[in-house]
MMTF fields as JSON, N, C-alpha, C and O atoms, coordinates in Angstrom:
{
  "mmtfVersion": "1.0.0",
  "mmtfProducer": "UNKNOWN",
  "numBonds": 403,
  "numAtoms": 404,
  "numGroups": 101,
  "numChains": 1,
  "numModels": 1,
  "chainsPerModel": [1],
  "groupsPerChain": [101],
  "chainIdList": ["A"],
  "bondAtomList": [4, 2, 8, 6, 12, 10, 16, 14, 20, 18, 24, 22, 28, 26, 32, 30, 36, 34, 40, 38, 44, 42, 48, 46, 52, 50, 56, 54, 60, 58, 64, 62, 68, 66, 72, 70, 76, 74, 80, 78, 84, 82, 88, 86, 92, 90, 96, 94, 100, 98, 104, 102, 108, 106, 112, 110, 116, 114, 120, 118, 124, 122, 128, 126, 132, 130, 136, 134, 140, 138, 144, 142, 148, 146, 152, 150, 156, 154, 160, 158, 164, 162, 168, 166, 172, 170, 176, 174, 180, 178, 184, 182, 188, 186, 192, 190, 196, 194, 200, 198, 204, 202, 208, 206, 212, 210, 216, 214, 220, 218, 224, 222, 228, 226, 232, 230, 236, 234, 240, 238, 244, 242, 248, 246, 252, 250, 256, 254, 260, 258, 264, 262, 268, 266, 272, 270, 276, 274, 280, 278, 284, 282, 288, 286, 292, 290, 296, 294, 300, 298, 304, 302, 308, 306, 312, 310, 316, 314, 320, 318, 324, 322, 328, 326, 332, 330, 336, 334, 340, 338, 344, 342, 348, 346, 352, 350, 356, 354, 360, 358, 364, 362, 368, 366, 372, 370, 376, 374, 380, 378, 384, 382, 388, 386, 392, 390, 396, 394, 400, 398],
  "bondOrderList": [1, 1, 1, 1, 1, 1, 1, 1, 1, 1, 1, 1, 1, 1, 1, 1, 1, 1, 1, 1, 1, 1, 1, 1, 1, 1, 1, 1, 1, 1, 1, 1, 1, 1, 1, 1, 1, 1, 1, 1, 1, 1, 1, 1, 1, 1, 1, 1, 1, 1, 1, 1, 1, 1, 1, 1, 1, 1, 1, 1, 1, 1, 1, 1, 1, 1, 1, 1, 1, 1, 1, 1, 1, 1, 1, 1, 1, 1, 1, 1, 1, 1, 1, 1, 1, 1, 1, 1, 1, 1, 1, 1, 1, 1, 1, 1, 1, 1, 1, 1],
  "groupList": [{"groupName": "MET", "atomNameList": ["N", "CA", "C", "O"], "elementList": ["N", "C", "C", "O"], "formalChargeList": [0, 0, 0, 0], "bondAtomList": [1, 0, 2, 1, 3, 2], "bondOrderList": [1, 1, 2], "singleLetterCode": "M", "chemCompType": "L-PEPTIDE LINKING"}, {"groupName": "VAL", "atomNameList": ["N", "CA", "C", "O"], "elementList": ["N", "C", "C", "O"], "formalChargeList": [0, 0, 0, 0], "bondAtomList": [1, 0, 2, 1, 3, 2], "bondOrderList": [1, 1, 2], "singleLetterCode": "V", "chemCompType": "L-PEPTIDE LINKING"}, {"groupName": "GLU", "atomNameList": ["N", "CA", "C", "O"], "elementList": ["N", "C", "C", "O"], "formalChargeList": [0, 0, 0, 0], "bondAtomList": [1, 0, 2, 1, 3, 2], "bondOrderList": [1, 1, 2], "singleLetterCode": "E", "chemCompType": "L-PEPTIDE LINKING"}, {"groupName": "ARG", "atomNameList": ["N", "CA", "C", "O"], "elementList": ["N", "C", "C", "O"], "formalChargeList": [0, 0, 0, 0], "bondAtomList": [1, 0, 2, 1, 3, 2], "bondOrderList": [1, 1, 2], "singleLetterCode": "R", "chemCompType": "L-PEPTIDE LINKING"}, {"groupName": "PHE", "atomNameList": ["N", "CA", "C", "O"], "elementList": ["N", "C", "C", "O"], "formalChargeList": [0, 0, 0, 0], "bondAtomList": [1, 0, 2, 1, 3, 2], "bondOrderList": [1, 1, 2], "singleLetterCode": "F", "chemCompType": "L-PEPTIDE LINKING"}, {"groupName": "ASP", "atomNameList": ["N", "CA", "C", "O"], "elementList": ["N", "C", "C", "O"], "formalChargeList": [0, 0, 0, 0], "bondAtomList": [1, 0, 2, 1, 3, 2], "bondOrderList": [1, 1, 2], "singleLetterCode": "D", "chemCompType": "L-PEPTIDE LINKING"}, {"groupName": "SER", "atomNameList": ["N", "CA", "C", "O"], "elementList": ["N", "C", "C", "O"], "formalChargeList": [0, 0, 0, 0], "bondAtomList": [1, 0, 2, 1, 3, 2], "bondOrderList": [1, 1, 2], "singleLetterCode": "S", "chemCompType": "L-PEPTIDE LINKING"}, {"groupName": "ALA", "atomNameList": ["N", "CA", "C", "O"], "elementList": ["N", "C", "C", "O"], "formalChargeList": [0, 0, 0, 0], "bondAtomList": [1, 0, 2, 1, 3, 2], "bondOrderList": [1, 1, 2], "singleLetterCode": "A", "chemCompType": "L-PEPTIDE LINKING"}, {"groupName": "PRO", "atomNameList": ["N", "CA", "C", "O"], "elementList": ["N", "C", "C", "O"], "formalChargeList": [0, 0, 0, 0], "bondAtomList": [1, 0, 2, 1, 3, 2], "bondOrderList": [1, 1, 2], "singleLetterCode": "P", "chemCompType": "L-PEPTIDE LINKING"}, {"groupName": "LEU", "atomNameList": ["N", "CA", "C", "O"], "elementList": ["N", "C", "C", "O"], "formalChargeList": [0, 0, 0, 0], "bondAtomList": [1, 0, 2, 1, 3, 2], "bondOrderList": [1, 1, 2], "singleLetterCode": "L", "chemCompType": "L-PEPTIDE LINKING"}, {"groupName": "HIS", "atomNameList": ["N", "CA", "C", "O"], "elementList": ["N", "C", "C", "O"], "formalChargeList": [0, 0, 0, 0], "bondAtomList": [1, 0, 2, 1, 3, 2], "bondOrderList": [1, 1, 2], "singleLetterCode": "H", "chemCompType": "L-PEPTIDE LINKING"}, {"groupName": "GLY", "atomNameList": ["N", "CA", "C", "O"], "elementList": ["N", "C", "C", "O"], "formalChargeList": [0, 0, 0, 0], "bondAtomList": [1, 0, 2, 1, 3, 2], "bondOrderList": [1, 1, 2], "singleLetterCode": "G", "chemCompType": "PEPTIDE LINKING"}, {"groupName": "THR", "atomNameList": ["N", "CA", "C", "O"], "elementList": ["N", "C", "C", "O"], "formalChargeList": [0, 0, 0, 0], "bondAtomList": [1, 0, 2, 1, 3, 2], "bondOrderList": [1, 1, 2], "singleLetterCode": "T", "chemCompType": "L-PEPTIDE LINKING"}, {"groupName": "ILE", "atomNameList": ["N", "CA", "C", "O"], "elementList": ["N", "C", "C", "O"], "formalChargeList": [0, 0, 0, 0], "bondAtomList": [1, 0, 2, 1, 3, 2], "bondOrderList": [1, 1, 2], "singleLetterCode": "I", "chemCompType": "L-PEPTIDE LINKING"}, {"groupName": "ASN", "atomNameList": ["N", "CA", "C", "O"], "elementList": ["N", "C", "C", "O"], "formalChargeList": [0, 0, 0, 0], "bondAtomList": [1, 0, 2, 1, 3, 2], "bondOrderList": [1, 1, 2], "singleLetterCode": "N", "chemCompType": "L-PEPTIDE LINKING"}, {"groupName": "CYS", "atomNameList": ["N", "CA", "C", "O"], "elementList": ["N", "C", "C", "O"], "formalChargeList": [0, 0, 0, 0], "bondAtomList": [1, 0, 2, 1, 3, 2], "bondOrderList": [1, 1, 2], "singleLetterCode": "C", "chemCompType": "L-PEPTIDE LINKING"}, {"groupName": "GLN", "atomNameList": ["N", "CA", "C", "O"], "elementList": ["N", "C", "C", "O"], "formalChargeList": [0, 0, 0, 0], "bondAtomList": [1, 0, 2, 1, 3, 2], "bondOrderList": [1, 1, 2], "singleLetterCode": "Q", "chemCompType": "L-PEPTIDE LINKING"}],
  "groupTypeList": [0, 0, 1, 2, 1, 3, 4, 5, 6, 7, 7, 4, 7, 8, 9, 3, 9, 8, 10, 11, 6, 3, 9, 9, 2, 10, 9, 12, 13, 2, 14, 6, 8, 1, 9, 4, 11, 15, 3, 7, 11, 0, 15, 11, 12, 15, 9, 13, 3, 1, 2, 7, 12, 11, 5, 11, 7, 9, 5, 3, 8, 11, 2, 7, 2, 1, 2, 9, 9, 2, 13, 13, 7, 6, 11, 2, 8, 3, 7, 3, 9, 7, 15, 16, 9, 1, 9, 12, 7, 5, 1, 3, 1, 12, 6, 7, 11, 6, 8, 7, 12],
  "groupIdList": [1, 2, 3, 4, 5, 6, 7, 8, 9, 10, 11, 12, 13, 14, 15, 16, 17, 18, 19, 20, 21, 22, 23, 24, 25, 26, 27, 28, 29, 30, 31, 32, 33, 34, 35, 36, 37, 38, 39, 40, 41, 42, 43, 44, 45, 46, 47, 48, 49, 50, 51, 52, 53, 54, 55, 56, 57, 58, 59, 60, 61, 62, 63, 64, 65, 66, 67, 68, 69, 70, 71, 72, 73, 74, 75, 76, 77, 78, 79, 80, 81, 82, 83, 84, 85, 86, 87, 88, 89, 90, 91, 92, 93, 94, 95, 96, 97, 98, 99, 100, 101],
  "secStructList": [7, 7, 3, 3, 3, 3, 3, 1, 7, 6, 6, 1, 7, 7, 3, 3, 3, 7, 1, 1, 7, 7, 6, 6, 1, 1, 7, 7, 1, 1, 1, 7, 7, 7, 7, 7, 1, 1, 1, 1, 1, 1, 1, 7, 6, 6, 3, 3, 3, 7, 5, 7, 7, 1, 1, 7, 7, 7, 7, 7, 7, 7, 1, 6, 6, 6, 6, 2, 2, 2, 2, 6, 6, 6, 6, 7, 1, 1, 3, 3, 3, 6, 6, 6, 7, 7, 7, 7, 1, 7, 7, 3, 3, 7, 7, 1, 1, 1, 7, 7, 7],
  "xCoordList": [85.329, 85.53, 84.307, 84.003, 83.546, 82.507, 83.053, 83.785, 82.972, 83.462, 82.08, 81.243, 82.147, 80.411, 81.39, 82.506, 80.631, 80.412, 79.576, 78.951, 79.291, 77.826, 78.699, 79.811, 77.491, 77.942, 77.035, 75.894, 77.846, 76.766, 75.325, 74.613, 75.217, 73.701, 73.009, 73.034, 71.766, 70.697, 70.268, 69.992, 70.144, 69.825, 70.516, 69.836, 71.856, 72.535, 72.674, 72.718, 72.775, 72.084, 73.732, 74.695, 73.612, 75.411, 74.94, 73.892, 76.275, 77.083, 77.988, 79.026, 77.42, 78.428, 79.183, 78.689, 80.399, 81.585, 82.585, 83.073, 83.077, 84.552, 84.868, 84.317, 86.462, 87.786, 88.161, 88.528, 89.504, 90.426, 90.15, 90.858, 88.892, 88.101, 88.115, 87.379, 88.475, 88.391, 87.159, 86.183, 86.981, 85.425, 85.475, 85.054, 85.62, 85.342, 84.622, 83.83, 85.575, 84.383, 82.82, 82.166, 82.542, 81.141, 80.143, 79.056, 80.93, 80.264, 78.996, 79.556, 78.148, 77.289, 76.297, 75.128, 76.475, 75.733, 73.995, 73.361, 74.008, 72.625, 72.753, 71.789, 73.876, 74.043, 75.064, 75.135, 75.826, 76.492, 76.501, 76.271, 77.124, 76.936, 78.346, 78.424, 78.965, 79.946, 80.446, 80.7, 80.884, 81.579, 82.925, 83.877, 82.784, 83.886, 84.507, 83.495, 85.306, 86.014, 87.085, 86.868, 88.231, 89.061, 88.926, 89.076, 88.744, 88.534, 90.173, 90.219, 91.311, 92.091, 93.152, 94.264, 92.707, 93.258, 93.986, 95.181, 93.372, 94.323, 93.316, 93.745, 91.989, 91.89, 91.67, 92.428, 90.789, 90.483, 89.493, 89.235, 88.423, 86.866, 85.855, 84.763, 87.223, 86.168, 86.899, 86.845, 87.465, 88.227, 86.862, 86.032, 86.988, 86.497, 87.101, 88.313, 86.396, 86.592, 86.55, 85.616, 87.347, 86.521, 88.102, 89.273, 86.754, 87.543, 87.097, 85.905, 87.724, 87.784, 86.58, 86.195, 86.174, 85.319, 85.142, 85.12, 85.069, 85.205, 87.112, 87.918, 86.84, 88.531, 89.112, 89.331, 89.545, 89.928, 90.63, 90.33, 91.488, 92.687, 92.118, 91.303, 92.61, 92.646, 93.747, 94.904, 93.588, 94.797, 95.379, 94.82, 97.036, 97.815, 97.682, 97.844, 97.226, 97.536, 99.372, 100.513, 98.264, 100.175, 100.761, 100.698, 101.835, 102.397, 101.495, 100.583, 101.126, 101.028, 99.68, 99.28, 98.968, 97.971, 98.231, 97.219, 99.075, 99.91, 99.831, 98.667, 100.188, 101.071, 99.669, 99.614, 98.65, 97.793, 96.784, 96.205, 96.856, 95.969, 97.088, 96.434, 98.299, 98.694, 98.852, 99.185, 98.308, 97.3, 96.544, 96.44, 95.339, 93.986, 93.722, 93.075, 93.817, 93.78, 94.784, 94.986, 95.686, 96.241, 95.878, 95.133, 96.369, 96.354, 95.169, 95.094, 94.287, 93.201, 94.075, 94.789, 93.786, 94.84, 92.459, 92.207, 91.958, 91.306, 90.485, 89.414, 91.099, 91.283, 91.613, 92.447, 90.281, 91.273, 90.689, 90.081, 90.682, 90.22, 89.674, 90.406, 87.917, 87.689, 87.62, 86.973, 88.72, 88.595, 90.202, 89.877, 90.863, 92.085, 91.896, 92.451, 90.578, 90.19, 90.391, 91.1, 90.815, 90.511, 90.744, 91.465, 89.656, 88.573, 89.21, 89.076, 90.0, 90.487, 90.133, 90.711, 88.683, 87.866, 86.131, 85.389, 86.117, 84.34, 84.711, 85.868, 83.846, 84.495, 83.248, 82.323, 83.094, 82.62, 83.137, 84.348, 82.279, 82.47, 81.93, 80.898, 83.009, 81.808, 82.768, 83.986, 81.22, 81.753, 83.213, 83.533, 83.465, 84.904, 84.476, 85.002, 83.289, 82.75, 81.279, 80.507, 81.51, 80.751, 81.46, 82.091, 81.094, 81.343, 82.077, 81.752, 83.3, 84.118, 83.893, 84.362, 82.883, 82.441, 83.25, 82.965],
  "yCoordList": [58.157, 59.748, 60.352, 60.134, 60.937, 62.125, 62.999, 62.5, 64.652, 65.735, 65.992, 65.638, 66.999, 68.661, 69.945, 70.195, 70.661, 72.232, 72.844, 73.16, 73.172, 74.2, 75.716, 76.087, 76.177, 77.331, 78.894, 78.812, 80.04, 80.673, 81.517, 82.1, 81.292, 81.263, 80.362, 79.429, 81.062, 79.616, 79.069, 77.869, 79.719, 80.211, 78.269, 77.259, 78.286, 76.86, 76.257, 76.723, 74.443, 73.715, 73.214, 73.285, 72.828, 72.285, 70.995, 70.55, 70.812, 69.511, 69.03, 69.404, 67.615, 66.351, 66.185, 66.033, 66.283, 65.342, 64.757, 64.672, 64.191, 63.137, 63.81, 64.86, 63.05, 63.851, 63.974, 62.946, 65.331, 65.349, 65.723, 65.951, 66.018, 66.757, 68.31, 68.852, 69.033, 70.025, 70.921, 70.469, 71.917, 72.759, 73.486, 74.562, 73.658, 74.289, 73.433, 73.829, 71.939, 71.218, 70.579, 69.721, 71.258, 70.683, 72.309, 72.61, 72.845, 73.96, 74.97, 75.887, 74.789, 75.759, 76.962, 76.615, 77.942, 78.508, 78.602, 79.361, 77.301, 76.737, 76.364, 76.282, 76.166, 75.205, 76.278, 75.984, 77.316, 78.444, 79.378, 79.551, 80.494, 81.258, 82.503, 83.653, 81.583, 81.846, 82.652, 83.426, 83.319, 83.902, 82.899, 82.387, 82.798, 82.115, 83.317, 83.75, 83.663, 84.315, 83.375, 82.272, 83.483, 82.414, 81.33, 80.414, 80.776, 79.709, 78.79, 77.661, 79.72, 79.656, 79.865, 79.412, 80.277, 81.095, 82.051, 82.116, 82.998, 84.497, 85.079, 85.777, 85.598, 87.024, 86.993, 87.667, 86.319, 86.689, 86.176, 85.513, 86.599, 86.796, 85.962, 86.206, 84.072, 83.929, 83.604, 82.453, 84.317, 84.336, 84.692, 85.597, 83.692, 83.208, 83.027, 83.16, 82.782, 82.54, 80.97, 80.482, 80.256, 78.624, 78.745, 79.089, 78.096, 76.938, 75.344, 75.08, 74.625, 73.036, 73.336, 74.386, 72.559, 72.25, 70.47, 69.455, 70.721, 68.402, 68.968, 69.885, 67.338, 66.868, 67.605, 68.681, 67.63, 67.359, 68.716, 69.718, 68.799, 70.095, 70.543, 69.878, 71.487, 72.025, 71.715, 71.483, 71.708, 71.614, 72.909, 73.913, 72.406, 74.377, 74.374, 73.344, 75.995, 77.093, 76.641, 76.667, 76.153, 76.229, 77.267, 77.501, 78.471, 79.088, 79.887, 79.97, 80.458, 80.626, 81.33, 82.467, 80.1, 80.931, 81.688, 82.079, 81.744, 82.935, 83.157, 83.452, 83.75, 85.019, 86.097, 87.183, 85.463, 86.095, 86.855, 87.941, 86.032, 86.096, 86.909, 87.9, 87.178, 87.768, 89.878, 90.962, 89.34, 91.201, 90.892, 91.944, 90.229, 90.675, 89.763, 88.781, 89.703, 89.587, 89.21, 88.107, 90.341, 90.347, 90.316, 91.224, 89.278, 89.813, 88.438, 87.906, 87.756, 87.41, 85.79, 85.328, 85.463, 83.378, 82.959, 82.502, 83.152, 82.03, 82.151, 81.555, 83.095, 84.067, 82.233, 81.373, 82.375, 81.304, 81.386, 82.447, 80.896, 81.108, 79.492, 78.508, 79.489, 78.709, 77.588, 76.544, 78.178, 77.44, 76.581, 75.431, 76.504, 76.041, 74.66, 73.573, 75.231, 74.032, 73.738, 74.188, 72.116, 70.597, 70.444, 70.975, 69.049, 69.346, 67.976, 66.755, 68.95, 68.004, 67.586, 67.099, 68.195, 68.327, 68.244, 67.932, 68.814, 69.14, 70.64, 70.958, 71.357, 72.974, 73.313, 72.501, 74.817, 76.045, 77.224, 77.407, 77.875, 78.598, 80.235, 80.639, 81.115, 82.274, 83.17, 83.292, 83.948, 84.434, 85.994, 86.15, 86.37, 87.226, 88.749, 89.648, 88.685, 89.8, 90.069, 90.977, 88.696, 89.073, 88.633, 87.613, 89.856, 90.122, 88.136, 87.03, 88.775, 87.523, 87.25, 87.975, 85.804, 84.979, 84.646, 83.782],
  "zCoordList": [111.105, 112.154, 111.931, 110.758, 112.431, 112.115, 112.838, 113.693, 112.852, 113.313, 113.065, 112.234, 114.441, 114.366, 113.992, 114.447, 113.039, 113.074, 113.165, 112.152, 114.1, 114.316, 113.806, 113.432, 114.061, 113.631, 114.606, 115.058, 114.695, 115.522, 115.341, 116.158, 113.769, 113.444, 113.173, 112.371, 114.638, 114.093, 113.054, 113.064, 112.114, 111.249, 110.831, 111.012, 110.319, 109.869, 111.1, 112.239, 110.397, 111.332, 111.513, 110.749, 112.511, 112.513, 111.164, 110.695, 110.977, 110.166, 110.449, 110.995, 109.859, 110.732, 109.08, 107.963, 109.506, 108.282, 108.575, 109.702, 107.352, 107.749, 108.455, 108.786, 109.1, 109.468, 109.29, 108.721, 108.968, 107.577, 106.883, 105.903, 106.992, 105.258, 104.832, 105.656, 104.172, 104.272, 104.42, 103.821, 104.976, 105.739, 104.348, 104.773, 103.354, 102.64, 100.889, 100.034, 101.103, 100.712, 101.113, 100.52, 102.207, 102.5, 102.627, 103.12, 102.09, 102.654, 101.12, 100.521, 100.897, 100.156, 99.975, 99.807, 99.978, 100.072, 101.284, 102.019, 100.748, 101.103, 102.553, 103.313, 102.853, 104.515, 105.168, 106.361, 104.913, 105.785, 104.944, 103.747, 106.705, 106.739, 105.782, 105.35, 105.876, 105.942, 104.491, 105.415, 103.043, 102.554, 101.523, 102.112, 100.24, 99.856, 98.369, 97.817, 97.948, 97.026, 96.757, 97.258, 96.085, 95.178, 96.057, 95.249, 97.16, 98.066, 97.447, 96.958, 97.689, 97.321, 98.928, 99.198, 99.304, 100.994, 100.474, 100.76, 99.582, 99.169, 99.136, 98.217, 99.34, 99.19, 100.962, 101.66, 101.461, 102.943, 103.213, 104.217, 101.774, 102.719, 103.503, 104.015, 103.327, 104.28, 105.419, 105.853, 105.876, 107.129, 108.506, 108.424, 109.668, 110.306, 111.87, 112.044, 112.761, 114.437, 114.339, 113.703, 114.83, 114.909, 116.62, 116.778, 117.537, 117.959, 118.135, 117.976, 118.354, 119.518, 120.086, 120.6, 119.971, 121.277, 121.557, 120.862, 122.588, 123.405, 123.449, 123.606, 123.124, 122.735, 121.864, 122.42, 120.635, 120.146, 119.758, 120.408, 118.801, 118.818, 117.129, 116.489, 116.776, 115.674, 114.39, 114.742, 113.618, 113.341, 112.606, 112.164, 112.656, 112.323, 111.132, 110.477, 110.374, 109.51, 109.259, 109.72, 107.88, 106.585, 107.176, 108.383, 105.669, 106.411, 105.594, 106.416, 104.703, 103.371, 103.859, 103.608, 104.797, 105.055, 106.986, 107.567, 107.426, 108.359, 108.167, 108.439, 107.375, 106.448, 106.489, 107.065, 105.739, 105.475, 107.135, 107.137, 108.147, 108.816, 109.388, 109.713, 109.733, 110.313, 109.414, 109.893, 107.77, 107.956, 108.163, 108.795, 108.398, 107.826, 109.461, 109.096, 110.231, 111.557, 112.076, 112.584, 111.963, 113.23, 114.872, 115.24, 115.985, 117.435, 117.273, 118.38, 116.299, 116.928, 116.773, 115.884, 117.588, 117.663, 116.802, 115.687, 117.317, 116.718, 115.478, 115.361, 114.346, 113.108, 112.66, 112.945, 111.741, 110.197, 108.751, 108.61, 108.05, 106.445, 106.504, 106.607, 106.391, 106.28, 105.182, 105.255, 103.754, 102.801, 103.536, 103.241, 103.868, 104.539, 105.325, 105.167, 106.54, 107.659, 107.57, 106.67, 107.774, 108.066, 108.971, 109.815, 108.852, 110.095, 111.172, 111.094, 112.245, 112.774, 114.55, 115.522, 114.135, 115.889, 115.455, 114.525, 116.984, 116.812, 116.385, 116.111, 116.359, 115.939, 116.199, 116.181, 116.521, 116.904, 115.48, 115.361, 114.591, 114.009, 114.012, 113.476, 114.828, 114.003, 113.175, 113.039, 112.509, 111.253, 111.833, 113.012, 111.329, 111.576, 111.823, 112.479, 111.022, 111.812, 112.87, 113.177, 113.138, 114.602, 116.056, 116.332, 116.924, 118.435, 118.64, 118.209, 119.657, 120.041, 121.158, 122.036, 121.596, 122.295, 123.121, 123.95]
}
């Protein structure tokens, strides 16, 4: 089963990726507007806004991700760390610096 990842920037084509994989495993500088730092969920560089599209639901963030999100994105319910996101649904990814839509 595959899921689709769409980005808010038209410069980056949608990706079709395996259900259950980590978004981090498939993003490179060539195919993603998301910046990465530590790639371990500790620095917050890959902060994004994400929403499920269609019928699926997003995976729940782990305890460590929740703790960091409370510090760097308090009050933003769609905030996630791209390096920690497991693909369980089609999603639309918006960079954290972009206006919420």
